[in-house]
N, C-alpha and C positions, 0 to 999 in steps of 0.2 A: 361440888367441884366437877363431877362427871358431866352434868347437864350443861354447865357454863362452858366447858371445853367443847362440847358438841355444838352449841349455838355459835360460839366464836368461829369454829372451823367451818360451819355452814355459811356464815356471813362472808368469810374470805372466798369461798368457792363461788358465791353469787357475784362478788365484786370482780373477780377475774373473768368470769363469763361475759359480763357486760363490757368490760374493756376490750375483749376480743371482738365483740360485735361492733363496737364503735370503730375499731381499726379497719375491719373489713368494709364497713359502710363508707368510711372516709376514702379508702382506696378506690371503691367503686365510683364515688362521685368524681374523683380526680380523673379516672379513666373515661367516664362519660363526657367530662369537660374537654378532654383532649380530642375525643372523637368529634365533638361539636365544632371545635376550632378547625380541625382538618376539613370537615365538610363545608364549613363556611369559606375557607380559603379556596377550595376547589371551585365552589360556585362563583366566587368573586372573579377568579381567573377566567372561568368560562364566559362570563359576561363581558369582560374587557378584551378577551382574545377568542373570537369565534373559532370553533374547532379545536379548542384546547385539549379536550379529552381524546379526540381522534389523533392529534399529533403526538400526545403522550403515549397512546397505545402503539403507534407505529414505532416510536423510539424504543419502547420496551420490547417490541417483538424481535429486534435485532435481525432484520431481514438480510441474510447473507447469500442470497441467490446470485450467481454470477451474472454480470451484465450480458445482454444479448449482443452478439456481433453479427454484422451483415454477412450472410453467406456468400454474397457476390464479391465482397471485398476479399474474403479468404480465398475464393476461387481465383480472383485476379492476382493475388500474391503467388499462388501456386503456378499460375501461367507465367508470371514474371520470372520465376526461378527456372522454369523449363525453357522458355524462349531465349533466355540469356545463357543457357548451358551452365548454370550455377549450382546444380544439384550436389556436386562434390564439395562445394565450399560454403554453401548457404543452407541453413537449417531453419525450417518454419516450426515455431513452438507456440502452441495455443494454451494459455493459462486462464484461470477463471477471471482474472482482472485485466488481461492484456493479450494482444497478439504480438509475437516477437520474431524478428528475423535475426538470426545469429550468423554473422559473416566472419570467416577466418582471415587472418592477416594477409596471406598471399594474394588475395583478391584486391586488397586495398592499398597497402603501404610497403615501402621498402624498410628494411631493418633500421630501427632507431629514428625513422622519419615520420613526420606528421602530414606530409603533403600527399594527397590522393594521386595514385598512379593514373595515367590517361585512360587505361581500360577500366579502372575502378570508377572513374567519373562517369564514363558511358553507362556502366552497369547500374550505378546508383541513380543516375539521371532517369532511368526507366521507371523509378518509383514515383517520380514527381507527379505525373498525371493521376496516379492512384491516390496519392495523398491529397491532392487538390479536390478530387471527387468525394473523398471520405470526410467524416466528421470527427475524426480522432485526433487527439493530441499526439505528438511525436516526441519520444524521449530517446536520445542517442547516447549510449554508454560505451566508454572505452575501457578495455582491459588489456593487461600485459601478462607475461610470465614473470618469474621471480629472479631472472638474471639481471645483475646490476648493469647500468649503462656505463660505458667508458668513453668519456669525452662527449662531443656533440653539444647541441644547444639546450638540452634538457638535463636538469639536475637529478631527476628521479623518474621512475616508471609512472608514478602517480601523475606527474606533470605531463609526461608524454601521452598518457592515456586520455587526459582531458583535451589536449590539443588535437588529437586524432578525432575525437568525437565532435569537437567544434568544427573541424574541417568539413565533416559531413553535414552538420547543421547549417554552416555557411553556404554550402552548395544548395541546400534546400531553400534557404532564404533568398539567395541570389536568383533562384529559379522561379520566384514569385509566390512561394508558400508563406502564409501569414506568420511572421516571427513569434506572434503570441501563442502559436500552437507548438513551438519548438523549444526543446531543452537539451542541454549538453551536460553530461556527467563523466567524470573520470574516476575509476576505481583502482588504477594501478594493478598490482599483483594480488590484491587483497580479497578478490572474489573468484578464485579459480574454479573451473568446472572439472578439472582433472588434477591429480598430483603432478607437481613439477619435477618428476623424477627421471624423465627421459624426453628426448626431442619431440617425439610424437605427441606426448601430452602437453608439452610447452606450446606446441603449435595450436592446440585446441584452446589454450588459455589466452593466446594473443588474438584478440577478436574485437569486433564492434557489434553491439546489439542495438537494433532499431525496434523500439516498442511502440505499438499503437494502442492508446489508452482512451476509453470513452470519456 
């Protein structure tokens, strides 16, 4: 009885060991098959699309370097601000993806109105030659404070902000700038740059931003 028990126990141990070997071997074959399929797919794409791996590498690199802006264009914008005596009301902001002119309301519009004041037209018209020479797209964005409108032709600050930005875009288009380069956006009071807790801050929020984007 003792030897039979030992033989039976030994047979079970051998059977379990073989089963483990088969399992590992089958997993290895499946893994190798997957690698083969992936390599075949990459080679097939490379044949039908030259430079496939190069394009793939570029996409995976996620190149986030900021676009290069023409230094002469930035200098010309600075000269525009100085020559038109706008340094108190116009701010030049350079971001990684755009150059922005931030113009406060007193330069542009009367309260609650979307029509450019005569002096504002003259000032903004000075940008036209610079835009024509440049290669940038132009995005004009209108902003307001959070004070509700009372009467007038606009139902909300959102609507007013869009019509103000459109007035600037229309001036550019009427001056011969390709409309395909122009966009108008209205944000109302929803993107303030200062708390709307006093008149000085509300003045900062009532603004037009003209962005130049590569």
